[in-house]
C-alpha positions in Angstrom: -0.4 0.1 -0.1 1.1 3.3 -1.1 -1.0 6.0 -0.3 0.5 8.2 2.3 1.1 10.8 -0.9 -2.5 11.6 -1.8 -2.6 15.2 -2.3 -6.0 15.3 -1.0 -4.9 14.2 2.3 -4.9 16.4 5.7 -1.8 15.7 7.6 -1.6 15.6 11.3 2.3 16.1 12.5 3.9 16.2 15.6 5.8 19.3 17.4 9.2 17.5 16.2 7.9 17.7 12.6 7.1 13.9 12.2 4.2 12.9 10.5 1.6 10.9 12.8 -0.8 10.2 9.9 -3.0 11.5 7.3 -6.6 12.2 7.0 -7.7 11.1 3.0 -11.0 10.4 1.2 -10.2 7.0 2.1 -9.8 7.2 5.8 -7.3 7.5 8.0 -3.7 6.7 7.1 -0.8 5.8 9.6 3.2 3.8 8.9 4.2 1.3 11.3 7.1 2.6 13.0 8.5 -1.0 13.4 7.6 -2.2 9.8 7.1 0.5 8.1 3.8 -1.0 6.7 1.3 1.4 5.8 -2.2 1.2 7.2 -5.8 2.3 6.3 -8.6 2.5 8.9 -11.8 3.4 6.5 -14.0 6.2 7.2 -16.8 4.0 7.8 -15.3 1.9 11.0 -13.8 5.4 12.0 -17.3 6.9 12.1 -18.5 3.6 13.9 -15.9 3.6 16.4 -16.5 7.3 17.3 -20.2 6.9 17.8 -19.4 3.9 20.2 -16.7 5.5 22.2 -18.4 9.1 22.6 -22.4 8.7 22.2 -22.7 12.0 24.1 -20.7 14.2 22.4 -22.4 12.6 19.0 -26.1 13.5 20.6 -25.0 16.7 21.1 -23.7 17.2 17.4 -27.2 15.9 16.2 -29.2 18.0 18.5 -27.4 21.2 17.6 -28.0 20.4 13.9 -32.3 20.3 14.8 -31.7 24.0 16.0 
C-alpha cells in the first residue's frame, strides 16, 4: 500500500515535524514505526468507533443540527 502521498489528504504532525497520520478521502492512514507498513482505517469504521466511544458528543452534535 502506498497511499500516503495522496494530494487530497490532511496531515497531522508532531511538534518535532514527524508525520503521525494522514486523513484522506479513503480514511485514516498511518505507518508502522517498526515494519514501515502503511495501514488504512476506512471512514465508515472511524465513524462507527466514534459513535461507540463518544455517544454523548455524537448526540449533542445531532441535537445542534436540528436547531
